[in-house]
PDBQT receptor file of N, H, CA, C and O in Angstrom, charges set to zero:
ATOM      1  N   MET A   1       0.820  -1.189   0.000  1.00  0.00    +0.000 N 
ATOM      2  CA  MET A   1       0.000   0.000   0.000  1.00  0.00    +0.000 C 
ATOM      3  C   MET A   1       0.862   1.249   0.000  1.00  0.00    +0.000 C 
ATOM      4  O   MET A   1       1.885   1.303   0.683  1.00  0.00    +0.000 OA
ATOM      5  N   LYS A   2       0.462   2.232  -0.747  1.00  0.00    +0.000 N 
ATOM      6  H   LYS A   2      -0.369   2.189  -1.302  1.00  0.00    +0.000 HD
ATOM      7  CA  LYS A   2       1.176   3.502  -0.767  1.00  0.00    +0.000 C 
ATOM      8  C   LYS A   2       0.751   4.317   0.445  1.00  0.00    +0.000 C 
ATOM      9  O   LYS A   2      -0.390   4.246   0.903  1.00  0.00    +0.000 OA
ATOM     10  N   ASN A   3       1.700   5.090   0.947  1.00  0.00    +0.000 N 
ATOM     11  H   ASN A   3       2.627   5.148   0.575  1.00  0.00    +0.000 HD
ATOM     12  CA  ASN A   3       1.285   5.944   2.054  1.00  0.00    +0.000 C 
ATOM     13  C   ASN A   3       0.571   7.175   1.508  1.00  0.00    +0.000 C 
ATOM     14  O   ASN A   3       0.538   7.399   0.297  1.00  0.00    +0.000 OA
ATOM     15  N   ASN A   4       0.025   7.937   2.372  1.00  0.00    +0.000 N 
ATOM     16  H   ASN A   4       0.051   7.756   3.355  1.00  0.00    +0.000 HD
ATOM     17  CA  ASN A   4      -0.814   9.074   1.998  1.00  0.00    +0.000 C 
ATOM     18  C   ASN A   4      -0.028  10.145   1.243  1.00  0.00    +0.000 C 
ATOM     19  O   ASN A   4      -0.548  10.749   0.305  1.00  0.00    +0.000 OA
ATOM     20  N   ASN A   5       1.219  10.384   1.646  1.00  0.00    +0.000 N 
ATOM     21  H   ASN A   5       1.641   9.893   2.408  1.00  0.00    +0.000 HD
ATOM     22  CA  ASN A   5       2.028  11.421   0.985  1.00  0.00    +0.000 C 
ATOM     23  C   ASN A   5       2.321  11.053  -0.458  1.00  0.00    +0.000 C 
ATOM     24  O   ASN A   5       2.311  11.925  -1.328  1.00  0.00    +0.000 OA
ATOM     25  N   GLN A   6       2.581   9.783  -0.730  1.00  0.00    +0.000 N 
ATOM     26  H   GLN A   6       2.589   9.075  -0.024  1.00  0.00    +0.000 HD
ATOM     27  CA  GLN A   6       2.846   9.358  -2.096  1.00  0.00    +0.000 C 
ATOM     28  C   GLN A   6       1.596   9.498  -2.955  1.00  0.00    +0.000 C 
ATOM     29  O   GLN A   6       1.681   9.902  -4.115  1.00  0.00    +0.000 OA
ATOM     30  N   ALA A   7       0.452   9.172  -2.398  1.00  0.00    +0.000 N 
ATOM     31  H   ALA A   7       0.383   8.844  -1.456  1.00  0.00    +0.000 HD
ATOM     32  CA  ALA A   7      -0.804   9.278  -3.140  1.00  0.00    +0.000 C 
ATOM     33  C   ALA A   7      -1.101  10.734  -3.485  1.00  0.00    +0.000 C 
ATOM     34  O   ALA A   7      -1.538  11.032  -4.597  1.00  0.00    +0.000 OA
ATOM     35  N   VAL A   8      -0.870  11.631  -2.549  1.00  0.00    +0.000 N 
ATOM     36  H   VAL A   8      -0.515  11.389  -1.646  1.00  0.00    +0.000 HD
ATOM     37  CA  VAL A   8      -1.105  13.053  -2.780  1.00  0.00    +0.000 C 
ATOM     38  C   VAL A   8      -0.136  13.570  -3.835  1.00  0.00    +0.000 C 
ATOM     39  O   VAL A   8      -0.525  14.346  -4.708  1.00  0.00    +0.000 OA
ATOM     40  N   SER A   9       1.120  13.146  -3.761  1.00  0.00    +0.000 N 
ATOM     41  H   SER A   9       1.436  12.515  -3.052  1.00  0.00    +0.000 HD
ATOM     42  CA  SER A   9       2.122  13.567  -4.726  1.00  0.00    +0.000 C 
ATOM     43  C   SER A   9       1.749  13.101  -6.130  1.00  0.00    +0.000 C 
ATOM     44  O   SER A   9       1.850  13.876  -7.081  1.00  0.00    +0.000 OA
ATOM     45  N   GLU A  10       1.329  11.874  -6.273  1.00  0.00    +0.000 N 
ATOM     46  H   GLU A  10       1.247  11.244  -5.501  1.00  0.00    +0.000 HD
ATOM     47  CA  GLU A  10       0.922  11.343  -7.572  1.00  0.00    +0.000 C 
ATOM     48  C   GLU A  10      -0.312  12.070  -8.095  1.00  0.00    +0.000 C 
ATOM     49  O   GLU A  10      -0.400  12.366  -9.287  1.00  0.00    +0.000 OA
ATOM     50  N   ARG A  11      -1.262  12.359  -7.213  1.00  0.00    +0.000 N 
ATOM     51  H   ARG A  11      -1.191  12.119  -6.245  1.00  0.00    +0.000 HD
ATOM     52  CA  ARG A  11      -2.469  13.091  -7.620  1.00  0.00    +0.000 C 
ATOM     53  C   ARG A  11      -2.105  14.472  -8.130  1.00  0.00    +0.000 C 
ATOM     54  O   ARG A  11      -2.652  14.926  -9.134  1.00  0.00    +0.000 OA
ATOM     55  N   ASP A  12      -1.185  15.147  -7.447  1.00  0.00    +0.000 N 
ATOM     56  H   ASP A  12      -0.740  14.778  -6.631  1.00  0.00    +0.000 HD
ATOM     57  CA  ASP A  12      -0.760  16.481  -7.877  1.00  0.00    +0.000 C 
ATOM     58  C   ASP A  12      -0.089  16.427  -9.244  1.00  0.00    +0.000 C 
ATOM     59  O   ASP A  12      -0.316  17.300 -10.082  1.00  0.00    +0.000 OA
ATOM     60  N   LYS A  13       0.729  15.417  -9.472  1.00  0.00    +0.000 N 
ATOM     61  H   LYS A  13       0.914  14.708  -8.791  1.00  0.00    +0.000 HD
ATOM     62  CA  LYS A  13       1.393  15.269 -10.764  1.00  0.00    +0.000 C 
ATOM     63  C   LYS A  13       0.383  15.002 -11.871  1.00  0.00    +0.000 C 
ATOM     64  O   LYS A  13       0.517  15.532 -12.974  1.00  0.00    +0.000 OA
ATOM     65  N   ILE A  14      -0.612  14.198 -11.590  1.00  0.00    +0.000 N 
ATOM     66  H   ILE A  14      -0.721  13.767 -10.694  1.00  0.00    +0.000 HD
ATOM     67  CA  ILE A  14      -1.653  13.907 -12.575  1.00  0.00    +0.000 C 
ATOM     68  C   ILE A  14      -2.439  15.170 -12.911  1.00  0.00    +0.000 C 
ATOM     69  O   ILE A  14      -2.720  15.436 -14.080  1.00  0.00    +0.000 OA
ATOM     70  N   LEU A  15      -2.793  15.942 -11.900  1.00  0.00    +0.000 N 
ATOM     71  H   LEU A  15      -2.565  15.727 -10.950  1.00  0.00    +0.000 HD
ATOM     72  CA  LEU A  15      -3.549  17.178 -12.122  1.00  0.00    +0.000 C 
ATOM     73  C   LEU A  15      -2.724  18.195 -12.917  1.00  0.00    +0.000 C 
ATOM     74  O   LEU A  15      -3.264  18.885 -13.782  1.00  0.00    +0.000 OA
ATOM     75  N   GLN A  16      -1.429  18.293 -12.634  1.00  0.00    +0.000 N 
ATOM     76  H   GLN A  16      -0.991  17.732 -11.932  1.00  0.00    +0.000 HD
ATOM     77  CA  GLN A  16      -0.569  19.194 -13.395  1.00  0.00    +0.000 C 
ATOM     78  C   GLN A  16      -0.491  18.744 -14.854  1.00  0.00    +0.000 C 
ATOM     79  O   GLN A  16      -0.503  19.571 -15.766  1.00  0.00    +0.000 OA
ATOM     80  N   GLY A  17      -0.413  17.444 -15.065  1.00  0.00    +0.000 N 
ATOM     81  H   GLY A  17      -0.403  16.773 -14.324  1.00  0.00    +0.000 HD
ATOM     82  CA  GLY A  17      -0.382  16.912 -16.423  1.00  0.00    +0.000 C 
ATOM     83  C   GLY A  17      -1.671  17.205 -17.175  1.00  0.00    +0.000 C 
ATOM     84  O   GLY A  17      -1.639  17.547 -18.357  1.00  0.00    +0.000 OA
ATOM     85  N   MET A  18      -2.801  17.074 -16.496  1.00  0.00    +0.000 N 
ATOM     86  H   MET A  18      -2.827  16.797 -15.536  1.00  0.00    +0.000 HD
ATOM     87  CA  MET A  18      -4.092  17.346 -17.133  1.00  0.00    +0.000 C 
ATOM     88  C   MET A  18      -4.217  18.826 -17.489  1.00  0.00    +0.000 C 
ATOM     89  O   MET A  18      -4.781  19.161 -18.531  1.00  0.00    +0.000 OA
ATOM     90  N   ASP A  19      -3.702  19.713 -16.646  1.00  0.00    +0.000 N 
ATOM     91  H   ASP A  19      -3.244  19.441 -15.799  1.00  0.00    +0.000 HD
ATOM     92  CA  ASP A  19      -3.703  21.148 -16.969  1.00  0.00    +0.000 C 
ATOM     93  C   ASP A  19      -2.877  21.421 -18.219  1.00  0.00    +0.000 C 
ATOM     94  O   ASP A  19      -3.265  22.221 -19.070  1.00  0.00    +0.000 OA
ATOM     95  N   LYS A  20      -1.736  20.749 -18.320  1.00  0.00    +0.000 N 
ATOM     96  H   LYS A  20      -1.420  20.099 -17.629  1.00  0.00    +0.000 HD
ATOM     97  CA  LYS A  20      -0.869  20.941 -19.488  1.00  0.00    +0.000 C 
ATOM     98  C   LYS A  20      -1.546  20.420 -20.756  1.00  0.00    +0.000 C 
ATOM     99  O   LYS A  20      -1.431  21.032 -21.818  1.00  0.00    +0.000 OA
ATOM    100  N   VAL A  21      -2.247  19.297 -20.648  1.00  0.00    +0.000 N 
ATOM    101  H   VAL A  21      -2.340  18.799 -19.786  1.00  0.00    +0.000 HD
ATOM    102  CA  VAL A  21      -2.968  18.746 -21.794  1.00  0.00    +0.000 C 
ATOM    103  C   VAL A  21      -4.050  19.718 -22.255  1.00  0.00    +0.000 C 
ATOM    104  O   VAL A  21      -4.224  19.929 -23.455  1.00  0.00    +0.000 OA
ATOM    105  N   TYR A  22      -4.773  20.308 -21.312  1.00  0.00    +0.000 N 
ATOM    106  H   TYR A  22      -4.631  20.137 -20.337  1.00  0.00    +0.000 HD
ATOM    107  CA  TYR A  22      -5.830  21.261 -21.652  1.00  0.00    +0.000 C 
ATOM    108  C   TYR A  22      -5.245  22.486 -22.364  1.00  0.00    +0.000 C 
ATOM    109  O   TYR A  22      -5.800  22.961 -23.355  1.00  0.00    +0.000 OA
ATOM    110  N   ASP A  23      -4.121  22.991 -21.849  1.00  0.00    +0.000 N 
ATOM    111  H   ASP A  23      -3.669  22.605 -21.045  1.00  0.00    +0.000 HD
ATOM    112  CA  ASP A  23      -3.478  24.145 -22.481  1.00  0.00    +0.000 C 
ATOM    113  C   ASP A  23      -3.038  23.807 -23.904  1.00  0.00    +0.000 C 
ATOM    114  O   ASP A  23      -3.223  24.607 -24.822  1.00  0.00    +0.000 OA
ATOM    115  N   ASN A  24      -2.458  22.624 -24.083  1.00  0.00    +0.000 N 
ATOM    116  H   ASN A  24      -2.308  21.974 -23.338  1.00  0.00    +0.000 HD
ATOM    117  CA  ASN A  24      -2.028  22.203 -25.420  1.00  0.00    +0.000 C 
ATOM    118  C   ASN A  24      -3.221  22.031 -26.357  1.00  0.00    +0.000 C 
ATOM    119  O   ASN A  24      -3.116  22.332 -27.546  1.00  0.00    +0.000 OA
ATOM    120  N   LEU A  25      -4.344  21.554 -25.843  1.00  0.00    +0.000 N 
ATOM    121  H   LEU A  25      -4.429  21.309 -24.877  1.00  0.00    +0.000 HD
ATOM    122  CA  LEU A  25      -5.544  21.413 -26.654  1.00  0.00    +0.000 C 
ATOM    123  C   LEU A  25      -6.024  22.768 -27.149  1.00  0.00    +0.000 C 
ATOM    124  O   LEU A  25      -6.374  22.918 -28.320  1.00  0.00    +0.000 OA
ATOM    125  N   LEU A  26      -6.042  23.756 -26.257  1.00  0.00    +0.000 N 
ATOM    126  H   LEU A  26      -5.758  23.634 -25.305  1.00  0.00    +0.000 HD
ATOM    127  CA  LEU A  26      -6.468  25.103 -26.659  1.00  0.00    +0.000 C 
ATOM    128  C   LEU A  26      -5.535  25.688 -27.710  1.00  0.00    +0.000 C 
ATOM    129  O   LEU A  26      -5.996  26.309 -28.667  1.00  0.00    +0.000 OA
ATOM    130  N   LEU A  27      -4.233  25.497 -27.544  1.00  0.00    +0.000 N 
ATOM    131  H   LEU A  27      -3.858  24.992 -26.766  1.00  0.00    +0.000 HD
ATOM    132  CA  LEU A  27      -3.277  25.994 -28.539  1.00  0.00    +0.000 C 
ATOM    133  C   LEU A  27      -3.505  25.322 -29.889  1.00  0.00    +0.000 C 
ATOM    134  O   LEU A  27      -3.453  25.982 -30.926  1.00  0.00    +0.000 OA
ATOM    135  N   TYR A  28      -3.755  24.030 -29.882  1.00  0.00    +0.000 N 
ATOM    136  H   TYR A  28      -3.798  23.494 -29.039  1.00  0.00    +0.000 HD
ATOM    137  CA  TYR A  28      -3.998  23.291 -31.118  1.00  0.00    +0.000 C 
ATOM    138  C   TYR A  28      -5.271  23.781 -31.804  1.00  0.00    +0.000 C 
ATOM    139  O   TYR A  28      -5.282  23.987 -33.018  1.00  0.00    +0.000 OA
ATOM    140  N   LYS A  29      -6.332  23.968 -31.041  1.00  0.00    +0.000 N 
ATOM    141  H   LYS A  29      -6.323  23.801 -30.055  1.00  0.00    +0.000 HD
ATOM    142  CA  LYS A  29      -7.599  24.430 -31.609  1.00  0.00    +0.000 C 
ATOM    143  C   LYS A  29      -7.466  25.832 -32.194  1.00  0.00    +0.000 C 
ATOM    144  O   LYS A  29      -8.047  26.130 -33.237  1.00  0.00    +0.000 OA
ATOM    145  N   LYS A  30      -6.698  26.697 -31.520  1.00  0.00    +0.000 N 
ATOM    146  H   LYS A  30      -6.226  26.456 -30.673  1.00  0.00    +0.000 HD
ATOM    147  CA  LYS A  30      -6.470  28.039 -32.054  1.00  0.00    +0.000 C 
ATOM    148  C   LYS A  30      -5.674  27.976 -33.343  1.00  0.00    +0.000 C 
ATOM    149  O   LYS A  30      -5.973  28.692 -34.299  1.00  0.00    +0.000 OA
ATOM    150  N   LYS A  31      -4.664  27.123 -33.373  1.00  0.00    +0.000 N 
ATOM    151  H   LYS A  31      -4.422  26.541 -32.597  1.00  0.00    +0.000 HD
ATOM    152  CA  LYS A  31      -3.807  26.994 -34.552  1.00  0.00    +0.000 C 
ATOM    153  C   LYS A  31      -4.588  26.492 -35.757  1.00  0.00    +0.000 C 
ATOM    154  O   LYS A  31      -4.393  26.981 -36.870  1.00  0.00    +0.000 OA
ATOM    155  N   LYS A  32      -5.469  25.522 -35.545  1.00  0.00    +0.000 N 
ATOM    156  H   LYS A  32      -5.628  25.125 -34.640  1.00  0.00    +0.000 HD
ATOM    157  CA  LYS A  32      -6.256  24.926 -36.629  1.00  0.00    +0.000 C 
ATOM    158  C   LYS A  32      -7.547  25.689 -36.898  1.00  0.00    +0.000 C 
ATOM    159  O   LYS A  32      -8.265  25.371 -37.846  1.00  0.00    +0.000 OA
ATOM    160  N   ASN A  33      -7.856  26.700 -36.069  1.00  0.00    +0.000 N 
ATOM    161  H   ASN A  33      -7.273  26.958 -35.299  1.00  0.00    +0.000 HD
ATOM    162  CA  ASN A  33      -9.073  27.501 -36.206  1.00  0.00    +0.000 C 
ATOM    163  C   ASN A  33     -10.326  26.621 -36.215  1.00  0.00    +0.000 C 
ATOM    164  O   ASN A  33     -11.195  26.754 -37.077  1.00  0.00    +0.000 OA
ATOM    165  N   SER A  34     -10.392  25.735 -35.247  1.00  0.00    +0.000 N 
ATOM    166  H   SER A  34      -9.686  25.627 -34.547  1.00  0.00    +0.000 HD
ATOM    167  CA  SER A  34     -11.540  24.837 -35.150  1.00  0.00    +0.000 C 
ATOM    168  C   SER A  34     -12.280  25.064 -33.838  1.00  0.00    +0.000 C 
ATOM    169  O   SER A  34     -11.729  25.630 -32.893  1.00  0.00    +0.000 OA
ATOM    170  N   ASP A  35     -13.520  24.622 -33.788  1.00  0.00    +0.000 N 
ATOM    171  H   ASP A  35     -13.967  24.162 -34.555  1.00  0.00    +0.000 HD
ATOM    172  CA  ASP A  35     -14.359  24.804 -32.609  1.00  0.00    +0.000 C 
ATOM    173  C   ASP A  35     -13.942  23.861 -31.492  1.00  0.00    +0.000 C 
ATOM    174  O   ASP A  35     -13.462  22.753 -31.732  1.00  0.00    +0.000 OA
ATOM    175  N   LEU A  36     -14.135  24.326 -30.274  1.00  0.00    +0.000 N 
ATOM    176  H   LEU A  36     -14.525  25.226 -30.079  1.00  0.00    +0.000 HD
ATOM    177  CA  LEU A  36     -13.938  23.509 -29.091  1.00  0.00    +0.000 C 
ATOM    178  C   LEU A  36     -15.321  23.044 -28.643  1.00  0.00    +0.000 C 
ATOM    179  O   LEU A  36     -16.202  23.868 -28.395  1.00  0.00    +0.000 OA
ATOM    180  N   VAL A  37     -15.516  21.745 -28.540  1.00  0.00    +0.000 N 
ATOM    181  H   VAL A  37     -14.802  21.075 -28.741  1.00  0.00    +0.000 HD
ATOM    182  CA  VAL A  37     -16.815  21.196 -28.192  1.00  0.00    +0.000 C 
ATOM    183  C   VAL A  37     -16.802  20.844 -26.707  1.00  0.00    +0.000 C 
ATOM    184  O   VAL A  37     -15.959  20.075 -26.246  1.00  0.00    +0.000 OA
ATOM    185  N   ILE A  38     -17.758  21.426 -25.961  1.00  0.00    +0.000 N 
ATOM    186  H   ILE A  38     -18.443  22.051 -26.336  1.00  0.00    +0.000 HD
ATOM    187  CA  ILE A  38     -17.867  21.159 -24.530  1.00  0.00    +0.000 C 
ATOM    188  C   ILE A  38     -19.314  20.838 -24.182  1.00  0.00    +0.000 C 
ATOM    189  O   ILE A  38     -20.236  21.120 -24.947  1.00  0.00    +0.000 OA
ATOM    190  N   CYS A  39     -19.484  20.249 -23.028  1.00  0.00    +0.000 N 
ATOM    191  H   CYS A  39     -18.735  20.020 -22.406  1.00  0.00    +0.000 HD
ATOM    192  CA  CYS A  39     -20.822  19.947 -22.513  1.00  0.00    +0.000 C 
ATOM    193  C   CYS A  39     -21.027  20.783 -21.262  1.00  0.00    +0.000 C 
ATOM    194  O   CYS A  39     -20.265  20.667 -20.302  1.00  0.00    +0.000 OA
ATOM    195  N   ARG A  40     -22.058  21.628 -21.268  1.00  0.00    +0.000 N 
ATOM    196  H   ARG A  40     -22.677  21.722 -22.048  1.00  0.00    +0.000 HD
ATOM    197  CA  ARG A  40     -22.349  22.473 -20.122  1.00  0.00    +0.000 C 
ATOM    198  C   ARG A  40     -23.827  22.357 -19.800  1.00  0.00    +0.000 C 
ATOM    199  O   ARG A  40     -24.677  22.636 -20.645  1.00  0.00    +0.000 OA
ATOM    200  N   ASN A  41     -24.130  21.948 -18.584  1.00  0.00    +0.000 N 
ATOM    201  H   ASN A  41     -23.440  21.721 -17.898  1.00  0.00    +0.000 HD
ATOM    202  CA  ASN A  41     -25.511  21.789 -18.118  1.00  0.00    +0.000 C 
ATOM    203  C   ASN A  41     -26.302  20.852 -19.019  1.00  0.00    +0.000 C 
ATOM    204  O   ASN A  41     -27.484  21.081 -19.272  1.00  0.00    +0.000 OA
ATOM    205  N   GLY A  42     -25.652  19.796 -19.503  1.00  0.00    +0.000 N 
ATOM    206  H   GLY A  42     -24.692  19.610 -19.297  1.00  0.00    +0.000 HD
ATOM    207  CA  GLY A  42     -26.331  18.811 -20.330  1.00  0.00    +0.000 C 
ATOM    208  C   GLY A  42     -26.516  19.225 -21.776  1.00  0.00    +0.000 C 
ATOM    209  O   GLY A  42     -27.144  18.496 -22.543  1.00  0.00    +0.000 OA
ATOM    210  N   LYS A  43     -25.990  20.367 -22.168  1.00  0.00    +0.000 N 
ATOM    211  H   LYS A  43     -25.480  20.959 -21.544  1.00  0.00    +0.000 HD
ATOM    212  CA  LYS A  43     -26.101  20.833 -23.546  1.00  0.00    +0.000 C 
ATOM    213  C   LYS A  43     -24.718  20.852 -24.188  1.00  0.00    +0.000 C 
ATOM    214  O   LYS A  43     -23.733  21.210 -23.543  1.00  0.00    +0.000 OA
ATOM    215  N   ILE A  44     -24.650  20.473 -25.440  1.00  0.00    +0.000 N 
ATOM    216  H   ILE A  44     -25.450  20.183 -25.965  1.00  0.00    +0.000 HD
ATOM    217  CA  ILE A  44     -23.395  20.466 -26.170  1.00  0.00    +0.000 C 
ATOM    218  C   ILE A  44     -23.210  21.822 -26.826  1.00  0.00    +0.000 C 
ATOM    219  O   ILE A  44     -24.070  22.294 -27.570  1.00  0.00    +0.000 OA
ATOM    220  N   LEU A  45     -22.062  22.444 -26.534  1.00  0.00    +0.000 N 
ATOM    221  H   LEU A  45     -21.364  22.060 -25.929  1.00  0.00    +0.000 HD
ATOM    222  CA  LEU A  45     -21.768  23.768 -27.059  1.00  0.00    +0.000 C 
ATOM    223  C   LEU A  45     -20.509  23.721 -27.906  1.00  0.00    +0.000 C 
ATOM    224  O   LEU A  45     -19.576  22.980 -27.596  1.00  0.00    +0.000 OA
ATOM    225  N   ARG A  46     -20.477  24.505 -28.970  1.00  0.00    +0.000 N 
ATOM    226  H   ARG A  46     -21.235  25.107 -29.222  1.00  0.00    +0.000 HD
ATOM    227  CA  ARG A  46     -19.284  24.682 -29.790  1.00  0.00    +0.000 C 
ATOM    228  C   ARG A  46     -18.849  26.120 -29.613  1.00  0.00    +0.000 C 
ATOM    229  O   ARG A  46     -19.595  27.052 -29.917  1.00  0.00    +0.000 OA
ATOM    230  N   ILE A  47     -17.639  26.291 -29.122  1.00  0.00    +0.000 N 
ATOM    231  H   ILE A  47     -17.034  25.534 -28.875  1.00  0.00    +0.000 HD
ATOM    232  CA  ILE A  47     -17.139  27.638 -28.902  1.00  0.00    +0.000 C 
ATOM    233  C   ILE A  47     -15.806  27.828 -29.617  1.00  0.00    +0.000 C 
ATOM    234  O   ILE A  47     -15.075  26.865 -29.852  1.00  0.00    +0.000 OA
ATOM    235  N   LYS A  48     -15.503  29.056 -29.955  1.00  0.00    +0.000 N 
ATOM    236  H   LYS A  48     -16.096  29.837 -29.764  1.00  0.00    +0.000 HD
ATOM    237  CA  LYS A  48     -14.214  29.380 -30.544  1.00  0.00    +0.000 C 
ATOM    238  C   LYS A  48     -13.209  29.542 -29.406  1.00  0.00    +0.000 C 
ATOM    239  O   LYS A  48     -13.476  30.261 -28.443  1.00  0.00    +0.000 OA
ATOM    240  N   PRO A  49     -12.077  28.890 -29.506  1.00  0.00    +0.000 N 
ATOM    241  CA  PRO A  49     -11.095  29.003 -28.417  1.00  0.00    +0.000 C 
ATOM    242  C   PRO A  49     -10.411  30.361 -28.399  1.00  0.00    +0.000 C 
ATOM    243  O   PRO A  49      -9.561  30.613 -27.545  1.00  0.00    +0.000 OA
TER     244      PRO A  49
């Protein structure tokens, strides 16, 4: 079993990685001039990044 500090450290690394992925996605969408598709309140929205 991992101790609590290791689990928190891994969670923080995962969250930082997910933030970086989101930033890269926005840069890619801007570069390709394509819509970003999101779901908000059960509705599918297409927005310009």
